[in-house]
VEXDREN-2710 file (C-alpha; in Angstrom, 1 decimal):
% VEXDREN-2710
k/r/px/py/pz
1/MET/0.0/0.0/0.0
2/LYS/1.3/3.5/-0.9
3/THR/2.4/5.6/2.0
4/LEU/0.4/8.7/0.7
5/LEU/-2.1/9.0/-2.1
6/LEU/-3.0/12.5/-3.2
7/ILE/-5.7/13.3/-5.5
8/ALA/-6.3/17.0/-6.9
9/SER/-9.6/16.5/-8.6
10/VAL/-12.0/18.7/-10.6
11/GLY/-13.9/19.0/-13.9
12/THR/-14.8/16.5/-16.4
13/PHE/-12.1/13.8/-17.3
14/ALA/-11.9/10.7/-15.2
15/ALA/-11.8/7.8/-17.8
16/LEU/-8.0/7.7/-18.4
17/ALA/-5.1/8.0/-15.9
18/TRP/-2.6/10.7/-16.6
19/PRO/0.8/9.5/-18.0
20/THR/3.9/10.9/-16.5
21/ALA/5.4/13.6/-18.8
22/PRO/9.0/12.8/-19.7
23/ASP/10.3/15.8/-17.9
24/ALA/7.9/15.4/-14.9
25/GLU/10.7/13.3/-12.9
26/ALA/12.7/16.4/-12.1
27/GLY/9.9/18.0/-10.2
28/PRO/9.0/21.7/-10.2
29/SER/12.0/22.9/-8.2
30/GLU/14.3/21.2/-10.8
31/GLY/12.6/22.1/-14.0
32/PRO/14.2/24.5/-16.7
33/PRO/13.9/28.2/-16.2
34/GLU/11.1/29.9/-18.1
35/ALA/13.2/31.2/-20.7
36/ALA/14.4/27.7/-21.9
37/LEU/10.9/26.2/-21.9
38/ILE/10.1/24.9/-25.5
39/PRO/6.7/26.2/-26.7
40/GLN/4.2/23.4/-27.0
41/SER/1.9/22.9/-30.0
42/PRO/-1.7/23.5/-29.2
43/SER/-4.1/20.7/-28.4
44/PRO/-5.6/18.8/-31.5
45/SER/-8.8/20.2/-32.6
46/LEU/-12.2/18.4/-32.4
47/GLN/-14.3/18.3/-35.7
48/VAL/-18.0/17.8/-34.7
49/GLN/-20.7/17.8/-37.2
50/GLU/-24.2/18.5/-36.0
51/HIS/-27.6/17.7/-37.6
52/VAL/-31.1/18.3/-35.9
53/LEU/-34.1/16.5/-37.1
54/GLY/-37.5/18.3/-37.4
55/ASN/-38.7/16.7/-34.1
56/GLY/-35.7/18.0/-32.3
57/PHE/-33.6/14.9/-32.1
58/THR/-29.8/15.9/-32.2
59/ILE/-27.2/14.1/-34.0
60/LEU/-23.4/14.8/-33.3
61/LEU/-20.8/13.0/-35.5
62/VAL/-17.0/12.7/-35.5
63/GLU/-15.7/10.8/-38.5
64/ASP/-12.9/8.4/-37.7
65/HIS/-12.3/6.0/-40.6
66/ARG/-9.3/4.2/-39.1
67/ALA/-11.2/1.1/-38.0
68/PRO/-14.6/-0.2/-39.2
69/ARG/-16.6/0.5/-36.1
70/VAL/-18.9/3.2/-34.7
71/ALA/-19.2/4.1/-31.0
72/ALA/-22.7/5.3/-30.4
73/ASN/-24.0/7.1/-27.4
74/LEU/-27.7/7.9/-26.8
75/TRP/-28.1/10.7/-24.1
76/PHE/-31.3/11.9/-22.2
77/ARG/-31.2/14.9/-20.0
78/VAL/-32.8/13.2/-17.1
79/GLY/-31.1/12.2/-13.7
80/SER/-31.3/11.8/-10.0
81/MET/-31.5/15.6/-9.6
82/LEU/-35.2/15.6/-10.6
83/GLU/-36.2/13.0/-8.0
84/PRO/-38.6/14.1/-5.3
85/GLU/-37.8/13.2/-1.7
86/GLY/-38.8/9.7/-1.0
87/LEU/-38.0/8.5/-4.5
88/HIS/-34.2/8.8/-4.7
89/GLY/-32.8/6.3/-7.0
90/ILE/-35.8/5.8/-9.1
91/VAL/-34.2/7.2/-12.4
92/HIS/-31.3/4.6/-12.1
93/PHE/-33.9/2.0/-11.4
94/LEU/-35.7/3.2/-14.6
95/GLU/-32.5/2.7/-16.6
96/HIS/-32.5/-0.9/-15.6
97/VAL/-36.1/-1.6/-16.2
98/ILE/-36.4/0.0/-19.9
99/HIS/-33.8/-2.6/-20.9
100/GLN/-36.1/-5.4/-20.1
101/GLY/-37.8/-5.0/-23.5
102/THR/-40.6/-3.3/-25.6
103/THR/-43.9/-4.2/-27.2
104/THR/-42.0/-6.0/-30.0
105/LEU/-38.7/-6.9/-28.4
106/GLY/-38.2/-9.2/-25.4
107/THR/-41.8/-10.9/-25.6
108/ARG/-42.6/-14.3/-27.0
109/ASP/-46.3/-13.5/-27.1
110/LEU/-47.5/-10.0/-26.4
111/ALA/-51.2/-10.7/-26.8
112/ALA/-50.9/-13.3/-24.0
113/GLU/-48.8/-10.8/-21.9
114/LEU/-51.1/-7.7/-22.2
115/PRO/-53.8/-9.0/-19.8
116/ILE/-51.1/-9.9/-17.2
117/LEU/-49.7/-6.5/-17.7
118/GLN/-52.9/-4.7/-17.2
119/GLU/-53.5/-6.8/-13.9
120/ILE/-50.0/-5.7/-12.6
121/HIS/-51.1/-2.1/-13.3
122/ASP/-54.5/-2.5/-11.6
123/THR/-53.0/-4.3/-8.6
124/GLU/-50.3/-1.6/-8.1
125/GLN/-52.9/1.2/-8.3
126/GLU/-54.7/-0.7/-5.4
127/LEU/-51.5/-1.0/-3.5
128/ILE/-50.8/2.7/-3.8
129/ALA/-54.2/3.7/-2.6
130/VAL/-54.0/1.3/0.4
131/ARG/-50.5/2.6/1.4
132/ASN/-51.5/6.2/0.9
133/ARG/-54.6/5.6/3.3
134/GLU/-52.6/3.8/5.8
135/ARG/-49.7/6.3/6.1
136/ASN/-52.0/9.2/6.1
137/ARG/-53.8/7.7/9.0
138/LEU/-50.5/7.7/11.1
139/ARG/-49.7/10.7/13.2
140/GLU/-46.5/9.6/15.0
141/ARG/-43.5/7.3/14.2
142/ALA/-40.7/6.3/16.3
143/VAL/-38.0/6.3/13.6
144/PHE/-34.9/8.0/14.4
145/PHE/-32.6/5.2/13.4
146/ASP/-35.3/2.8/12.2
147/GLU/-36.1/4.7/9.0
148/LEU/-36.7/1.4/7.2
149/GLY/-39.5/0.6/9.5
150/TRP/-42.6/1.9/7.9
151/PRO/-45.5/-0.2/9.1
152/THR/-47.4/-2.5/6.8
153/THR/-50.7/-4.2/7.0
154/PRO/-52.0/-7.6/5.8
155/GLU/-53.8/-6.1/3.0
156/MET/-50.6/-4.3/1.7
157/ASP/-48.6/-7.6/2.1
158/ALA/-51.1/-9.5/0.1
159/LEU/-51.1/-6.9/-2.7
160/ARG/-47.3/-7.0/-2.8
161/GLN/-47.4/-10.8/-2.9
162/ARG/-49.8/-10.7/-5.8
163/LEU/-47.4/-8.5/-7.7
164/TYR/-44.7/-10.9/-7.3
165/GLU/-46.9/-13.8/-8.5
166/LEU/-48.1/-11.8/-11.5
167/GLU/-44.6/-11.0/-12.5
168/ASP/-43.6/-14.6/-12.3
169/ARG/-46.5/-15.3/-14.7
170/ASP/-45.3/-12.6/-17.1
171/ASN/-41.8/-14.1/-17.0
172/GLU/-43.2/-17.1/-18.9
173/TYR/-43.4/-14.8/-21.9
174/ARG/-40.3/-13.0/-21.5
175/ASP/-37.2/-13.3/-23.8
176/PHE/-34.5/-12.0/-21.4
177/TRP/-31.9/-9.4/-22.6
178/THR/-33.1/-9.6/-26.2
179/THR/-31.4/-6.4/-27.5
180/TYR/-28.2/-7.0/-25.6
181/LYS/-27.9/-10.5/-27.2
182/TRP/-28.6/-9.1/-30.7
183/TYR/-26.0/-6.4/-30.1
184/MET/-23.4/-8.9/-29.0
185/GLN/-24.2/-11.4/-31.9
186/HIS/-23.6/-8.6/-34.5
187/GLY/-20.2/-7.4/-33.2
188/GLY/-21.2/-5.1/-30.5
189/TYR/-19.3/-4.2/-27.3
190/VAL/-20.0/-1.7/-24.4
191/ARG/-18.0/0.4/-22.2
192/HIS/-18.7/-2.0/-19.3
193/THR/-19.6/-5.6/-19.5
194/ASP/-23.3/-5.5/-18.4
195/PRO/-26.4/-6.5/-20.2
196/VAL/-27.6/-3.0/-19.2
197/PRO/-25.3/-0.9/-21.6
198/ALA/-26.0/2.3/-19.8
199/SER/-25.3/4.7/-17.0
200/THR/-27.3/7.2/-15.0
201/GLU/-25.9/10.1/-13.1
202/GLN/-27.1/13.2/-11.4
203/ASP/-28.3/15.0/-14.7
204/TYR/-28.2/12.4/-17.4
205/MET/-28.8/8.8/-18.6
206/GLU/-26.9/7.5/-21.5
207/MET/-27.0/4.2/-23.5
208/ASN/-23.8/3.1/-25.3
209/MET/-22.8/0.6/-27.9
210/ALA/-20.1/0.2/-30.4
211/LEU/-20.9/-1.6/-33.7
212/PRO/-19.6/-2.3/-37.1
213/PRO/-21.0/0.3/-39.6
214/GLU/-23.0/-2.5/-41.4
215/HIS/-24.9/-3.2/-38.2
216/MET/-25.5/0.4/-37.0
217/GLU/-29.1/0.0/-38.0
218/LEU/-29.7/-2.2/-35.0
219/PHE/-28.9/0.7/-32.7
220/PHE/-31.3/3.0/-34.4
221/ARG/-34.1/0.4/-34.5
222/PHE/-33.6/-0.8/-30.8
223/GLU/-33.0/2.5/-29.2
224/ALA/-35.9/4.3/-31.1
225/GLU/-38.2/1.5/-30.0
226/ARG/-37.0/1.8/-26.5
227/MET/-38.0/5.5/-26.5
228/VAL/-41.7/5.0/-27.1
229/ASN/-42.5/1.4/-26.4
230/ALA/-40.8/0.3/-23.3
231/VAL/-42.5/-2.5/-21.3
232/MET/-41.5/-2.7/-17.6
233/ARG/-41.1/-6.3/-17.4
234/GLY/-39.3/-7.8/-14.5
235/TRP/-39.9/-4.8/-12.4
236/GLU/-39.7/-6.4/-9.0
237/ALA/-36.6/-8.4/-10.0
238/GLN/-34.8/-5.2/-11.1
239/ARG/-35.9/-3.3/-7.8
240/PHE/-33.8/-5.8/-5.8
241/THR/-31.0/-5.9/-8.4
242/VAL/-30.5/-2.2/-8.0
243/LEU/-31.0/-2.4/-4.2
244/GLU/-28.3/-5.1/-4.2
245/GLN/-25.9/-2.5/-6.0
246/VAL/-26.6/0.2/-3.4
247/LEU/-25.9/-2.2/-0.7
248/GLY/-22.9/-3.4/-2.2
249/GLY/-21.6/0.2/-2.5
250/LEU/-22.5/1.0/1.2
251/SER/-20.9/-2.1/2.5
252/ARG/-17.5/-0.3/1.6
253/PRO/-16.5/2.1/4.4
254/GLN/-14.9/4.6/1.7
255/THR/-18.2/4.8/-0.1
256/ARG/-20.0/5.7/3.1
257/PHE/-17.3/8.4/3.9
258/ASN/-17.5/9.8/0.4
259/GLU/-21.3/10.1/0.6
260/ALA/-21.1/11.8/4.1
261/ILE/-18.7/14.3/2.5
262/ASP/-21.2/15.0/-0.1
263/GLY/-23.9/15.5/2.4
264/VAL/-22.1/18.3/4.2
265/THR/-21.1/19.8/1.0
266/ALA/-24.7/19.8/-0.3
267/GLN/-26.2/23.0/1.0
268/SER/-29.4/21.2/0.0
269/HIS/-28.5/21.0/-3.6
270/PRO/-29.7/17.7/-5.1
271/VAL/-26.4/17.2/-7.2
272/TYR/-24.9/15.8/-4.1
273/THR/-27.5/13.2/-3.5
274/PRO/-26.3/9.6/-4.4
275/ASP/-27.6/8.7/-7.8
276/GLY/-28.1/5.2/-6.7
277/GLY/-30.6/6.2/-4.1
278/HIS/-31.5/6.0/-0.4
279/LEU/-32.3/2.6/1.2
280/PRO/-35.6/3.6/2.7
281/ASP/-36.9/4.8/-0.7
282/PHE/-36.7/1.4/-2.5
283/ALA/-40.0/0.3/-0.8
284/ASN/-41.7/3.5/-2.2
285/PHE/-40.9/3.1/-5.8
286/THR/-43.9/2.4/-8.1
287/ARG/-44.4/1.9/-11.8
288/ALA/-46.6/4.8/-12.0
289/ALA/-43.9/7.2/-10.7
290/MET/-41.6/5.6/-13.2
291/TRP/-43.9/6.1/-16.1
292/ARG/-44.3/9.8/-15.4
293/ILE/-40.4/10.3/-15.7
294/TYR/-40.4/8.0/-18.9
295/ASP/-43.3/10.0/-20.6
296/ASP/-41.9/13.4/-19.6
297/TYR/-38.2/13.0/-20.6
298/PHE/-37.9/10.2/-23.3
299/VAL/-38.9/12.3/-26.1
300/PRO/-36.7/13.1/-29.3
301/ASN/-36.4/16.6/-28.4
302/ASN/-34.7/15.7/-25.2
303/ALA/-32.2/13.2/-26.8
304/THR/-28.9/13.5/-28.5
305/LEU/-27.0/10.8/-30.4
306/VAL/-23.4/11.0/-30.5
307/LEU/-21.5/9.0/-33.0
308/VAL/-17.6/8.6/-33.2
309/GLY/-16.2/6.3/-35.9
310/ASP/-16.5/4.9/-39.4
311/ALA/-19.7/6.9/-40.4
312/THR/-20.7/10.0/-42.4
313/LEU/-23.6/12.2/-42.0
314/ASP/-24.8/11.2/-45.5
315/GLY/-25.1/7.5/-44.3
316/ILE/-26.4/8.4/-40.8
317/VAL/-29.2/11.0/-41.4
318/PRO/-31.3/8.6/-43.6
319/LEU/-31.3/6.0/-40.8
320/ALA/-32.1/8.6/-38.1
321/GLU/-34.9/10.0/-40.1
322/ARG/-36.3/6.5/-40.6
323/TYR/-36.3/5.5/-36.9
324/PHE/-36.0/8.6/-34.7
325/GLY/-37.5/11.0/-37.2
326/ALA/-40.7/9.1/-37.0
327/LEU/-41.2/9.7/-33.4
328/PRO/-43.4/12.8/-32.4
329/ARG/-41.9/15.8/-30.8
330/GLY/-42.9/15.8/-27.0
331/PRO/-43.8/18.7/-24.9
332/GLU/-40.7/20.5/-23.4
333/PRO/-39.4/18.3/-20.4
334/PRO/-39.8/19.8/-17.1
335/ALA/-36.8/21.9/-16.1
336/ASP/-36.4/20.4/-12.8
337/LEU/-32.7/19.7/-13.2
338/ASP/-32.2/23.4/-13.6
339/ILE/-31.7/24.1/-10.0
340/GLU/-29.5/26.8/-8.7
341/SER/-27.1/26.2/-5.9
342/GLU/-27.6/28.1/-2.7
343/GLN/-25.2/30.5/-1.2
344/VAL/-22.4/28.9/0.8
345/PRO/-22.3/29.1/4.4
346/GLY/-20.3/31.7/6.6
347/GLY/-17.6/29.5/7.6
348/SER/-15.5/26.4/6.8
349/VAL/-17.4/23.0/7.4
350/ARG/-15.5/20.1/9.1
351/LEU/-16.5/16.4/9.0
352/ASP/-14.6/14.1/11.4
353/TRP/-15.7/10.4/10.4
354/THR/-16.4/8.2/13.3
355/GLU/-15.8/4.8/11.6
356/PRO/-12.3/3.1/11.4
357/LEU/-10.9/4.0/7.9
358/SER/-7.5/4.5/6.3
359/PRO/-6.2/7.9/7.4
360/GLN/-7.1/10.5/4.9
361/VAL/-7.8/14.1/4.6
362/HIS/-10.2/15.7/2.0
363/VAL/-10.2/19.4/1.3
364/ARG/-13.1/20.4/-0.9
365/TYR/-14.3/23.6/-2.5
366/ARG/-17.6/24.1/-4.3
367/ILE/-17.1/25.2/-8.0
368/PRO/-19.3/26.3/-10.7
369/GLY/-21.0/24.0/-13.4
370/MET/-20.2/22.8/-16.8
371/GLY/-19.6/25.5/-19.4
372/HIS/-18.5/28.2/-16.9
373/PRO/-15.6/30.2/-18.0
374/ASP/-13.5/29.2/-14.9
375/ARG/-13.9/25.6/-15.3
376/PRO/-10.8/25.3/-17.9
377/VAL/-8.6/27.0/-15.3
378/LEU/-9.8/24.7/-12.6
379/ASP/-8.8/21.9/-14.8
380/LEU/-5.4/23.2/-15.0
381/ILE/-5.2/23.7/-11.4
382/ALA/-6.0/20.1/-10.7
383/ALA/-3.2/19.1/-13.2
384/LEU/-0.8/21.5/-11.4
385/ALA/-1.6/20.5/-7.8
386/GLY/-1.9/16.7/-8.4
387/GLY/0.5/14.0/-9.7
388/PRO/3.5/12.6/-7.9
389/HIS/5.6/15.8/-8.7
390/GLY/2.8/18.3/-8.6
391/MET/2.6/21.1/-6.1
392/ALA/1.0/19.2/-3.4
393/GLY/3.4/16.1/-3.8
394/GLN/6.4/18.7/-3.6
395/THR/4.9/20.5/-0.6
396/LEU/4.3/17.2/1.2
397/ALA/7.9/16.0/0.5
398/ALA/9.3/19.3/1.7
399/ALA/7.4/19.0/5.0
400/GLY/9.1/15.7/5.3
401/THR/6.3/13.4/4.6
402/PRO/7.1/10.6/2.1
403/ALA/4.6/10.9/-0.9
404/ALA/3.5/8.6/-3.7
405/VAL/1.0/10.9/-5.5
406/SER/-1.3/10.4/-8.3
407/ALA/-4.0/12.5/-9.7
408/ASP/-7.2/12.4/-11.7
409/PHE/-10.1/14.7/-12.6
410/ARG/-13.1/14.1/-10.5
411/VAL/-16.2/16.1/-9.6
412/ILE/-17.2/14.7/-6.1
413/HIS/-16.8/11.0/-6.6
414/THR/-19.1/10.4/-9.7
415/TYR/-16.7/12.5/-12.1
416/ARG/-19.3/14.3/-14.1
417/PHE/-21.8/17.0/-13.1
418/GLY/-23.1/19.8/-15.2
419/ALA/-24.6/21.4/-12.1
420/PRO/-22.3/22.9/-9.2
421/GLY/-19.6/20.4/-8.4
422/ALA/-16.4/20.5/-6.4
423/PHE/-12.6/20.7/-6.4
424/ASN/-11.2/18.0/-4.3
425/LEU/-7.7/17.6/-2.7
426/VAL/-7.4/14.2/-1.2
427/ALA/-4.4/12.8/0.7
428/GLN/-4.2/9.5/2.3
429/ALA/-1.6/9.4/5.2
430/GLN/0.4/6.6/6.5
431/SER/-0.8/7.0/10.1
432/ASP/-3.3/8.9/12.3
433/GLY/-0.5/11.0/13.7
434/ASP/0.3/12.4/10.3
435/LEU/-3.1/13.8/9.5
436/ALA/-2.6/17.3/11.0
437/ALA/0.7/17.7/9.1
438/VAL/-1.0/16.5/5.8
439/GLU/-3.8/19.0/6.4
440/ARG/-1.6/21.9/7.0
441/ALA/0.4/20.9/3.7
442/LEU/-2.7/20.8/1.7
443/LEU/-3.8/24.2/2.9
444/ASN/-0.4/25.6/2.2
445/VAL/-0.8/24.5/-1.5
446/VAL/-4.1/26.3/-1.5
447/ALA/-2.3/29.3/-0.1
448/ASP/0.5/29.1/-2.8
449/LEU/-2.2/29.0/-5.5
450/ARG/-4.1/32.0/-4.3
451/GLU/-0.8/33.9/-4.0
452/GLY/0.4/32.9/-7.3
453/ARG/3.5/31.2/-6.1
454/ILE/3.6/28.6/-9.1
455/ASP/6.8/27.6/-10.8
456/ALA/6.7/28.1/-14.6
457/GLY/8.1/24.7/-15.3
458/ALA/5.3/23.1/-13.2
459/LEU/2.7/24.9/-15.0
460/GLU/4.0/23.9/-18.4
461/ARG/4.2/20.4/-17.2
462/ALA/0.6/20.6/-16.3
463/ARG/-0.5/21.8/-19.6
464/LYS/1.5/19.0/-21.3
465/ARG/-0.3/16.4/-19.1
466/LEU/-3.6/17.8/-20.2
467/ARG/-2.6/17.9/-23.8
468/VAL/-1.5/14.1/-23.6
469/GLU/-4.8/13.1/-21.9
470/TRP/-6.7/15.1/-24.6
471/ALA/-4.9/13.1/-27.2
472/GLU/-5.8/9.9/-25.7
473/PHE/-9.4/10.8/-25.6
474/LEU/-9.2/11.6/-29.4
475/ASP/-7.6/8.1/-30.0
476/ASN/-10.5/6.3/-28.2
477/PRO/-13.9/6.7/-30.0
478/GLN/-16.1/5.3/-27.2
479/GLU/-14.5/7.6/-24.5
480/LEU/-14.6/10.4/-26.9
481/ALA/-18.3/9.8/-27.7
482/PHE/-19.0/9.8/-24.1
483/LEU/-17.1/13.1/-23.5
484/ILE/-18.9/14.9/-26.3
485/GLY/-22.3/13.7/-25.1
486/HIS/-21.7/14.6/-21.6
487/HIS/-20.8/18.1/-22.4
488/HIS/-23.7/18.5/-24.9
489/THR/-26.2/17.2/-22.5
490/MET/-24.9/19.4/-19.6
491/ASN/-24.4/22.6/-21.9
492/HIS/-23.5/22.3/-25.5
493/TRP/-20.8/20.3/-27.3
494/SER/-19.0/23.5/-28.4
495/VAL/-18.0/24.1/-24.7
496/LEU/-15.7/21.0/-25.0
497/PRO/-13.2/22.4/-27.6
498/ASP/-13.4/25.8/-25.9
499/LEU/-12.3/24.1/-22.6
500/ILE/-9.3/22.6/-24.4
501/ALA/-8.3/25.8/-25.9
502/ALA/-8.7/27.8/-22.8
503/ARG/-6.7/25.3/-20.7
504/ASP/-3.8/25.8/-23.2
505/ALA/-4.1/29.6/-22.9
506/ALA/-4.5/29.8/-19.2
507/THR/-1.8/31.7/-17.2
508/VAL/-0.4/32.0/-13.7
509/ALA/-2.5/35.2/-13.3
510/ASP/-5.6/33.1/-14.3
511/VAL/-4.8/30.4/-11.7
512/GLN/-4.4/33.0/-9.0
513/ARG/-7.5/34.8/-9.8
514/VAL/-9.6/31.5/-9.8
515/ALA/-8.0/30.1/-6.7
516/SER/-8.7/33.3/-5.0
517/THR/-12.3/33.3/-6.0
518/TYR/-13.3/29.8/-5.0
519/PHE/-10.5/28.5/-2.6
520/VAL/-11.7/30.4/0.4
521/PRO/-12.6/29.2/3.9
522/SER/-16.4/30.1/3.7
523/ASN/-16.6/27.7/0.7
524/ARG/-14.4/25.0/2.2
525/VAL/-15.2/21.4/3.5
526/ILE/-12.4/19.5/5.4
527/ALA/-13.1/15.9/6.0
528/THR/-10.8/13.7/8.0
529/ALA/-10.9/9.9/8.6
530/ARG/-8.8/7.9/11.1
531/ALA/-7.8/4.2/11.4
532/GLU/-8.6/4.6/15.2
533/PRO/-11.5/7.1/15.7
534/PRO/-11.6/8.7/19.3
535/GLU/-13.5/6.7/21.7
536/GLY/-17.1/7.8/22.4
537/SER/-17.6/9.0/18.8
538/GLY/-20.8/7.1/18.4
539/PRO/-22.2/3.8/16.9
540/SER/-20.9/2.4/13.8
541/TRP/-23.2/2.9/10.8
542/LEU/-23.0/-0.8/10.3
543/ASP/-24.7/-1.4/13.7
544/PHE/-28.1/-0.6/12.1
545/LEU/-27.8/-0.9/8.4
546/TRP/-28.8/-4.4/8.2
547/ALA/-31.6/-4.4/10.7
548/ASP/-34.4/-4.2/8.1
549/LEU/-34.4/-3.9/4.3
550/PRO/-37.0/-1.8/2.4
551/GLY/-39.7/-3.9/0.7
552/ASP/-40.9/-7.2/1.8
553/GLY/-38.1/-9.5/0.3
554/ARG/-38.8/-12.6/-1.4
END
């Protein structure tokens, strides 16, 4: 295990690790004088072609004919930020459910299925009415730590059991993972090995697949069908699948600590709510609530298709017109994701974690969202401060603390937000006794940035690292498609090349200005974890996590 891990993190890029620049071994204090620096060529440009269908469906294409394959990402501007209290996690759940099939895909006999699906709908409506009646009847609950303990009734239990039985009947007609199997049989591959080739974050959902050009029509046909004719098969089974994912994450102490840091950072902004959801909410999910999200946001005028690879607009647009162009434009989706951040508190916030964990210090500052003119400079600051020979590593070394430093770009711990995010300095210490010195070193780095005490050689190495990373994105069609779609969904694709150019042009004065604006105590969160927390710091979260699970279990 490394003695010290430091992560300076912000911005948008997280998929690829930074390679060490050839001259980085010297460190900032040993770099060449500013006059001897060799000017670097600007970052390679990005050529994006845009086409919008009459119904508002947007196509973004980057041609790359080096290999006979096309990376496709379909983006919807819908995410966990729009979820009401009590339904956190339902959008991620929806991502799983809409991959269970449609009226023409994933069924062996739709006519035989339809009566069962109707009975499922009617039974759930009855359960919703009974649950509302019983909860409205209650006036007091003893639920401080027992938040999973909503009382149930025999009538509610019977209706829930009926839904399970109906789903089992419907499963007799299901053809599991139809679209995924077709994709794999025709040369497809995804960014992660999962029969749900998609991801959901705070402000987006995306479907991804890479296919040979001759089979691209599969993607158009399947995803256009999924937009309008989804059938929520296997709903109860997927509820527990997603719940298992959340429990798996929460079983890791580091995940619990990261979510606690998000909680104190939040200032009530939903961007910091875990996109996987909250455990008590899994018993509250209904198909009816899910259908409302699907109907509001899965419309062509809220979708963007990003293609990178062996394709041309002349070949793609006719396919898009045939499948997506046939879909009617929907009402403009509710703007529930456009939530302004609240003002920061009047003092620094500190979180002292009470569960045993590897010794670490997090220094976090809130920063503006995607497309803001200061984001490129914040990217440069992350590259400047992080890495084994960045400013933080050098400061820790000078303080006599051995350091093995790495860096990445992160916004909180889910990497990509268009809404307000955070800049993170994270250091993992060798022992609890080192924590105070590590915290002082990190704050000294912040002071150096604010005062403009920045070595010219270190700044040029930071720019070089960003250029190398950008070149790697341009060389990876799937990651580039994801990056373009992310920026377009959060703002507009043009903010991405603007970001790259602005990073190349940023100066020490820009770094000092941005650091002085955001890296201030009133905008700061400091979180510390220890291998041996002080005695009397309270019960472990694990003491009550497993007491009860939402839903009735099967």
